[in-house]
N, C-alpha and C positions, 0 to 999 in steps of 0.2 A: 495429422493433428496430434500434438503431444497429449499423453495421458496425464491429467493433473494429479498431483499428490494430495493425499488427505491433509487438511490444514492442521490437524491436531497431532502433537507428539504422543508417544505411547506412555503417558503418565499413569502411575498407579497410586492408590490411596496410601499404601504402605511406604512410599518413597519419602526420603528426607528432602528438605528444601534444596540442599546442595545437589542431590541426585536429580531432582526435577529440573533445576536450572541447566545442568549438563545435558539432560535428555532433550530439552527444548532447543538448546543451541545446536546440539549435534544434528537434530532432525532438520532444522531449517538450513544449516550449512550444507547438509547432504542434498537438499532440494536445489539449492543454488548451483552446486556442482553438476547435478543431473541435467540441468537445463543449459549448461554452458555451451555444449556443442550445437544445440539448436539456435542459440543466440548468435554464435559465430557464423552459422550457415545462412541465417536470415530468411529461411524459407517458411518458418513457422513462427508466427508472432508471439506464441506462448513462450518462446525462448527468452527473449528480453523481458517480457512481462513477468514470468515466474522468477527470474533472477532478481528483478527489482523488488518483487513482493517478498522474496526470501530475505533480502538484505534489510527491508523495512521491518520485517518481523524480528529479525535478529536485533536490530537497534531498539525496537520496542521492548523486547525481552530484557535487554541490558538496562533500559530505563526503568522498567517495572521493578527490577530487583536491585536497583542502584544502591540502596541503603545497606545492602549486605556485601557489596563488592568493592574492591579497591577503586576509589573515585577517579584517580588519575588514569589508571589503566583502562577503566571502562570508558572514560571520555575519549581516549585515543582510539579505541576500537570503534566507537560510535562515529567519530569523525571520519575514520577510514571508510566505514560502510556508507556514510552519507555521500562521500566523494565518489565512490565507485557507482552507487546507484544514480547519482547525478549525471555521470558520464553516459549512462544508458537512457537518460530522460528524453532527449530529442528523438531518439529512435522510437521509443514507446509512444510519444505524442503523435508521430507520423503514422505509426501502426494503427492507433485508435482513430485518427482522422480518416485514414483510407478504409479501414475495415468496418468502422461504425458510421462515421460522419458522412462519407461519400456513399457508402453502401445503403444507408438509410434513405437517401434521396434519389437513388439511381432510378432513372426513368420517370420520376414523379414531378419534376419541375419543368414546365413548358417553355424552356429556354435552351438555346445552344450553349456550349461551353463545358458541359459535363466531361466529355472525353479529354478535352485539353487540360482541365484542372486535374483530372486523375493522372494524366501523363506527367505533369509537373510534379505532383506529389510523389509518384513512384520514382521519378528521377532523383528527387531530393532524398527520398528514403534510401535509395541505393548508395548515394554519396555519404550519408550519415553512417550507414552500416560500415562502409569502407574506411571512413576517416575517423570515426569515433568509437564504434562498438568493438571492432576487431582490434584496433590499437589498445583499447582499454584492457581487453582480455589478454593481450600479449605484454602488457606493461609490467614493470618491476613491482609497482605498488600492488597490483592484483596478485601476482605470483607470490609476493611476500605475505600478503594477507592469507592466501590459501595454505601456505606452509606454516605460518605462525599461529593463526587463530585456533586451529584444532588442538595445538599443543597447549595453548592457554586454557581451553575448555577443560582439558584433563588435569592441568597442574595449577591453574591460577584462580579457580573458583574459591578464593579465600579472601575474606574481608580484611581491611587494614587492622581493625580492632580485634582480630582473632588472636593477636599476640597476647592480649589480656584475657582471652577466653570468652568474652561476651559474644562476639560475632560467630565464633565457632559453635557456640551453643545454639544460636539462632539457625545456623545452617544445618544442624543435626536434628532439628525439630521436624515433625510431620508436615508435609506440604499442604494438606487440606486446610488447616487453620490459617496458614499464611495466604493461601489462595483466596479464602473468604475475605480476609482483610484487604487484599489488593483489589479484588473485584468491587468491594464496597467503596473503596477510596476513588477508583476511577469512575464508578457509576455516579458518585456525587459530583465529580468534575463535569461529566456530561450533562447532568441535570442542571447544574449551575449555569453552564454555557447555553443551554437551550430553553430554559423555562420561560424567559421573557425575551427571547431573541427576536429582533426585527428581521422578518424574512427578506427584506429588501436591503439589508445592511450586509454587503458582500464580505467585509472583513470578519464580522461577527459570525456569519454563516460558515466562513472558512475555518474559524477557530472551532466551531461546533463539529465540523467535519474531522478535524484533527483529533479532538478528544473522543469522538465517536469511533474513529478508526482504532485508537488505542484500546478502548473498551472491547471492541469486537476482537481484536487480536488476543487480549487477555482471556476473553471468554473461550476462544478457540484453543488457546494453550491449555486451559484447564477443563476443557469439555469432557475428557474421559473420567474426571473425578466426580461429576455431578450428573444426575439423570435429567433428561429433557432439556439440556442446554441448547439444543438445536432450535427450539421454539423461540427462545430469547434472542439467539443470533439472527433468526429470521426477522425479528422486529428491528434489530439494529440495521439489518440490510435494507429494510424499508426506508429508513431515514437516509442511509448512505446513498441509495439510488438517486434521491432528489439532489443531494449535495454533490454527488459525482457528476451529474449532468450539468450542474452549474459550473463546476470546474472545467468540464470538457468544452463548454461554450466559450469560456475565457481563452482556453488553449486554441480553439478553432479560430477565433478572431486573430490571435497572434500568428498562427501558422499561415492564415490567408494573407496577412500583411507581408510575411516573408516570401511566400510563393508568388504573389502578384507583383512584387517589386522588380522581378526579372522580366515582366511583360506589361509595362505600364500603358501601352497603346492598344491592347487587345480588349476592346469594349465589351464584346460578348462574354469574354472570360470574367471580367469585372462584374458584369450584370448577373452572371450565374452565381458568383461568389456572394453577392449581396442577397440573392434569393436563398442561398444556402444558410446564411446567418439568420435570415428571417424564419426559415423552417425550424432551425435548431432552437431559436429563441422561443418560438411558439411552443415547441415540445417541452422546453424547460418550464414555462409558465403554466402549462397544463399540469405538470407534475407538482409544481409549487402549490397549486390550489389544494392539493391533497396532503400538504405538509402537516397541517394540524391533526388530521386523522391519524397519520403515521406516528406523530409525536405522542398522541394520547395512547396509541396502542403500545408504544414502548414504555411509557410511564406505568401503564396498567399491567404490563407483562409480569408473569411470575418470575421471581429470582430463584433459580434452582439451588444456588449456593446458600440460601437462607434455611433450607429444610434440614 
């Protein structure tokens, strides 16, 4: 099993904004590269997982600091990262389905079909790694990204308005004050998305999940700058656990449709799949009952960057 990297880059309070941006981007780009071999081998599900997380964090960092960076160049990098992460998406979905969905119900459902469903999922996983993951890692677009993005980190962290001096001034300021403003801004987005959210409104809950993930990433970026940020991140995780299971449930339904389409006449297999969806749905609704408590804990949590 892979050893996971620490989520937070080595920021210091005496860094400028420009230095902090470069440190964050270097850190997560290095994480992506560190997991590339594991993703290619396909024997450790953390390979694809951590590559996708690193790409998402890189995109989130560029979005967080977008007002200080060249907008066109930032957009191109974010589009490239989204495309690369997307090409790893089906592999990750199958990894989660096998390692969590099927493992969670192993031996617990009084129906035949478990072994057959696992066989189909493993076969599909092998195909996806062979036809999607490894070709992506060998693609010109990925190789170009790996060559050009680190050069841009070192040379291109310059806003368009720097020619007039304003942007350069902002980049030369201390990171701590900018971090406080960015955390405040993203926290407001989360509170606005979740304050009156209908727990049974899937699109609204999905939007809350997106905003919450952005806040958690920002908190993890800036964790070395503020004491006791871990407690706040834990409260964020409490909300994300519920929203993550909701997302996994939707993916499970989609994957089962795909897997079962190749075996339309296997009644035992279809019966087991239906029971699996029931089991996962029940687990989600149990978690959903605790959503209000988790939300109140987040709202009441101390904001370390306010001190």
